[in-house]
C-alpha positions as a printed NumPy array, in Angstrom:
array([[-26.386, -25.6  , -56.204],
       [-29.667, -27.475, -55.907],
       [-32.877, -26.105, -57.427],
       [-36.134, -27.163, -55.847],
       [-39.005, -25.676, -57.867],
       [-42.47 , -24.997, -56.65 ],
       [-43.874, -21.79 , -55.238],
       [-42.27 , -18.538, -54.25 ],
       [-41.46 , -16.674, -51.057],
       [-41.909, -13.077, -50.034],
       [-39.839, -13.471, -46.876],
       [-36.452, -12.779, -48.463],
       [-33.668, -15.254, -47.738],
       [-33.866, -17.802, -44.968],
       [-31.557, -20.411, -43.502],
       [-32.502, -24.03 , -43.012],
       [-30.511, -26.997, -41.694],
       [-30.435, -30.327, -43.461],
       [-28.558, -33.622, -43.24 ],
       [-26.946, -34.785, -46.463],
       [-25.56 , -38.041, -45.078],
       [-28.214, -39.518, -42.863],
       [-27.601, -37.187, -39.957],
       [-23.853, -37.389, -39.407],
       [-23.047, -33.876, -40.576],
       [-25.339, -30.861, -40.616],
       [-25.128, -28.199, -43.285],
       [-26.872, -24.841, -43.526],
       [-28.502, -23.83 , -46.786],
       [-29.619, -20.389, -47.876],
       [-33.135, -20.237, -49.26 ],
       [-33.41 , -17.475, -51.848],
       [-36.642, -15.679, -52.722],
       [-38.009, -16.162, -56.211],
       [-39.989, -18.612, -58.299],
       [-37.98 , -21.496, -56.873],
       [-35.719, -22.254, -53.958],
       [-31.971, -22.1  , -54.529],
       [-29.881, -23.836, -51.899],
       [-26.305, -22.604, -51.52 ],
       [-23.935, -24.478, -49.227],
       [-22.373, -22.532, -46.386],
       [-19.13 , -23.787, -44.903],
       [-19.258, -25.121, -41.331],
       [-16.476, -25.718, -38.819],
       [-15.794, -28.36 , -36.189],
       [-13.235, -26.626, -33.981],
       [-13.688, -26.888, -30.237],
       [-12.528, -24.74 , -27.348],
       [-12.956, -21.188, -26.055],
       [-14.09 , -18.547, -28.548],
       [-14.18 , -14.78 , -28.05 ],
       [-16.067, -11.992, -29.788],
       [-15.23 ,  -8.32 , -29.288],
       [-17.823,  -6.949, -31.706],
       [-21.089,  -8.16 , -30.232],
       [-20.989, -11.592, -31.844],
       [-20.339, -10.53 , -35.433],
       [-17.001, -12.352, -35.501],
       [-15.253, -14.812, -33.197],
       [-11.623, -15.726, -32.482],
       [-10.583, -19.112, -31.111],
       [ -8.565, -18.442, -27.944],
       [ -7.887, -22.011, -26.806],
       [ -8.42 , -24.921, -29.17 ],
       [ -8.921, -28.485, -27.976],
       [-10.057, -31.74 , -29.524],
       [-13.717, -32.726, -29.513],
       [-13.058, -35.242, -26.714],
       [-11.969, -32.408, -24.398],
       [-14.38 , -29.657, -25.43 ],
       [-15.022, -26.7  , -23.133],
       [-17.959, -27.227, -20.768],
       [-18.01 , -24.246, -18.398],
       [-16.759, -20.662, -18.618],
       [-16.888, -18.084, -15.819],
       [-15.726, -14.453, -15.831],
       [-14.592, -12.675, -12.661],
       [-17.161,  -9.887, -12.173],
       [-14.472,  -7.591, -10.734],
       [-11.943,  -8.195, -13.531],
       [-13.081,  -9.358, -16.993],
       [ -9.517, -10.385, -17.852],
       [ -9.771, -13.228, -15.315],
       [-11.548, -16.277, -16.72 ],
       [-12.172, -19.773, -15.386],
       [-12.935, -22.654, -17.732],
       [-13.359, -26.401, -17.564],
       [-12.723, -28.958, -20.273],
       [-14.427, -32.312, -20.614],
       [-12.425, -35.155, -19.094],
       [ -9.405, -32.911, -18.588],
       [ -9.2  , -30.171, -15.95 ],
       [-10.138, -26.673, -14.813],
       [ -8.067, -23.731, -16.043],
       [ -7.608, -20.052, -15.227],
       [ -6.608, -17.161, -17.455],
       [ -5.518, -13.75 , -16.198],
       [ -5.02 , -12.176, -19.643],
       [ -8.504, -12.449, -21.161],
       [ -8.029, -15.987, -22.399],
       [ -4.755, -15.675, -24.279],
       [ -2.925, -18.035, -21.911],
       [ -4.281, -20.641, -19.487],
       [ -2.957, -22.531, -16.46 ],
       [ -4.446, -25.538, -14.663],
       [ -6.016, -24.93 , -11.248],
       [ -6.261, -28.422,  -9.756],
       [ -4.294, -28.203,  -6.489],
       [ -6.057, -30.082,  -3.701],
       [ -8.263, -32.182,  -5.97 ],
       [ -8.11 , -36.002,  -5.868],
       [ -4.592, -37.324,  -6.459],
       [ -4.351, -39.848,  -9.267],
       [ -7.912, -39.239, -10.455],
       [ -8.648, -40.368, -14.022],
       [-10.944, -37.659, -15.373],
       [-10.714, -38.819, -18.968],
       [-11.995, -42.318, -18.195],
       [-15.248, -41.1  , -16.692],
       [-15.641, -38.07 , -18.963],
       [-15.638, -35.729, -15.991],
       [-17.469, -32.464, -16.414],
       [-16.351, -29.818, -13.928],
       [-19.196, -27.413, -13.172],
       [-17.809, -24.071, -11.959],
       [-19.37 , -21.112, -10.146],
       [-17.836, -17.858,  -8.87 ],
       [-18.949, -15.282,  -6.325],
       [-16.8  , -12.178,  -6.037],
       [-18.534,  -9.255,  -4.316],
       [-16.667,  -5.973,  -4.475],
       [-14.133,  -5.663,  -1.653],
       [-14.119,  -9.426,  -0.925],
       [-11.959, -12.307,  -2.212],
       [-13.17 , -14.451,  -5.081],
       [-14.795, -17.706,  -3.968],
       [-15.219, -20.591,  -6.415],
       [-17.199, -23.807,  -6.235],
       [-16.979, -26.869,  -8.446],
       [-18.885, -30.15 ,  -8.572],
       [-17.967, -33.316, -10.453],
       [-17.521, -37.085, -10.383],
       [-14.389, -39.011, -11.371],
       [-12.634, -42.364, -11.587],
       [-10.052, -43.26 ,  -8.963],
       [ -6.54 , -44.362,  -9.88 ],
       [ -7.594, -48.023,  -9.537],
       [-10.405, -47.496, -12.054],
       [-13.244, -47.49 ,  -9.544],
       [-15.95 , -44.877,  -9.822],
       [-16.145, -42.063,  -7.244],
       [-19.486, -40.426,  -6.602],
       [-19.761, -36.675,  -7.256],
       [-18.722, -34.2  ,  -4.593],
       [-18.678, -30.404,  -4.279],
       [-15.388, -28.533,  -3.823],
       [-14.561, -24.97 ,  -2.813],
       [-11.707, -22.498,  -3.346],
       [-11.364, -19.339,  -1.259],
       [ -8.218, -18.127,  -3.052],
       [ -9.412, -17.661,  -6.646],
       [ -8.773, -21.259,  -7.663],
       [ -5.238, -21.657,  -6.307],
       [ -6.328, -24.382,  -3.869],
       [ -9.427, -26.554,  -3.471],
       [-10.996, -28.295,  -0.466],
       [-13.734, -30.905,  -0.461],
       [-16.959, -29.83 ,   1.253],
       [-18.685, -32.053,   3.826],
       [-21.825, -32.488,   1.753],
       [-23.979, -33.608,   4.659],
       [-27.391, -32.34 ,   5.731],
       [-29.761, -32.91 ,   8.657],
       [-31.13 , -36.034,   6.9  ],
       [-29.924, -38.404,   4.187],
       [-32.232, -36.638,   1.757],
       [-30.37 , -33.391,   2.486],
       [-26.962, -34.842,   1.606],
       [-25.481, -33.297,  -1.536],
       [-23.14 , -36.236,  -2.   ],
       [-23.964, -38.064,  -5.21 ],
       [-26.144, -35.132,  -6.297],
       [-25.86 , -35.886, -10.026],
       [-25.555, -39.677,  -9.915],
       [-28.356, -40.92 ,  -7.685],
       [-29.749, -43.152, -10.451],
       [-26.563, -43.844, -12.363],
       [-24.073, -41.158, -13.294],
       [-25.586, -38.282, -15.239],
       [-22.957, -35.751, -14.191],
       [-21.825, -35.167, -17.758],
       [-25.08 , -33.3  , -18.458],
       [-27.195, -33.056, -15.262],
       [-24.641, -31.037, -13.318],
       [-24.845, -27.393, -12.305],
       [-23.173, -25.482,  -9.475],
       [-24.198, -21.853,  -8.969],
       [-23.538, -19.316,  -6.223],
       [-25.078, -16.036,  -5.157],
       [-23.05 , -13.273,  -6.882],
       [-23.371, -11.091,  -3.764],
       [-23.006, -13.726,  -1.043],
       [-20.509, -16.572,  -1.553],
       [-22.001, -18.505,   1.369],
       [-25.121, -19.241,  -0.695],
       [-24.56 , -21.993,  -3.246],
       [-26.796, -24.345,  -5.244],
       [-26.008, -27.807,  -6.58 ],
       [-28.255, -29.359,  -9.227],
       [-28.136, -32.806, -10.755],
       [-30.426, -35.819, -11.066],
       [-33.513, -36.761,  -9.077],
       [-33.151, -39.069,  -6.062],
       [-35.385, -41.982,  -6.968],
       [-33.733, -44.045,  -4.223],
       [-34.514, -41.487,  -1.51 ],
       [-37.516, -41.907,   0.741],
       [-39.582, -40.011,  -0.102],
       [-38.274, -39.507,  -3.619],
       [-36.758, -36.055,  -3.927],
       [-33.446, -34.337,  -4.548],
       [-31.72 , -33.163,  -7.677],
       [-31.4  , -29.587,  -6.412],
       [-29.814, -28.501,  -3.115],
       [-28.93 , -25.221,  -1.402],
       [-26.351, -24.288,   1.184],
       [-26.369, -21.   ,   3.095],
       [-23.171, -21.614,   5.075],
       [-20.584, -21.913,   2.339],
       [-21.231, -25.574,   1.63 ],
       [-20.866, -26.886,   5.178],
       [-24.467, -28.152,   5.209],
       [-27.175, -28.549,   2.582],
       [-30.949, -28.513,   2.244],
       [-32.898, -30.625,  -0.248],
       [-35.11 , -28.417,  -2.449],
       [-36.145, -31.068,  -4.968],
       [-39.734, -31.829,  -4.183],
       [-42.196, -32.476,  -7.031],
       [-39.745, -31.107,  -9.605],
       [-38.463, -32.425, -12.924],
       [-35.645, -34.943, -12.323],
       [-32.928, -33.248, -14.423],
       [-31.269, -29.943, -13.55 ],
       [-29.009, -28.225, -16.073],
       [-28.901, -24.553, -15.092],
       [-29.552, -22.184, -12.201],
       [-29.795, -18.411, -12.688],
       [-30.218, -15.663, -10.11 ],
       [-31.351, -12.067, -10.416],
       [-28.207, -10.125,  -9.407],
       [-30.372,  -7.352,  -7.956],
       [-32.447,  -9.819,  -5.951],
       [-30.81 , -13.238,  -5.48 ],
       [-33.999, -14.545,  -3.853],
       [-35.327, -14.684,  -7.423],
       [-33.89 , -17.996,  -8.626]])
């Protein structure tokens, strides 16, 4: 316990974060009310993977543990069946669970043969659209290294059978600026963090791909694209916008609100 005198607080206890070793490891300290501040260490964890809470976030259980190098990056729940989950893991693969996350199986059929996802630190961005009475449609976007070690620009992929099989989408548009190919690596690969695929929850033909700004396009644009025909063609929406795109959210009652 560390006592730091000086002053008092009427706000009760608070939590602050500090670095005891120059920034390598963070620790949380409880600040107690009184004539001084008493700091009490609280244990932290460094376990990576998929966690689940069934009590509104009060407690969590680790469903699938992985090493830090292969931490979970995306998690999608089937809106028609909450026991069906889709997850991606950094530099590894995409997985599906049909028992609420207790067991997982890879869903990589149709994706590039011999690809080295670990070498490039591939992040698979996943999106699902599953309107009631229709099959589940999934999209994924990512870059990768080929078997010979060469870099492959990011592409968008689609599954119309709930992840069992994947096909590569054309990615073209009416102009070069409307091409979704290389959407998150136009100025060097940023697909590990500037990479989001999202689809209309009520219309699987509408899909968005967000990444990094196209400084090499003329005029400069890009970074965010939309398809209204299931990924067969794309339209560049990135005009006068911030270069990095990390998330897209839609109002489920009005998907025009993006």
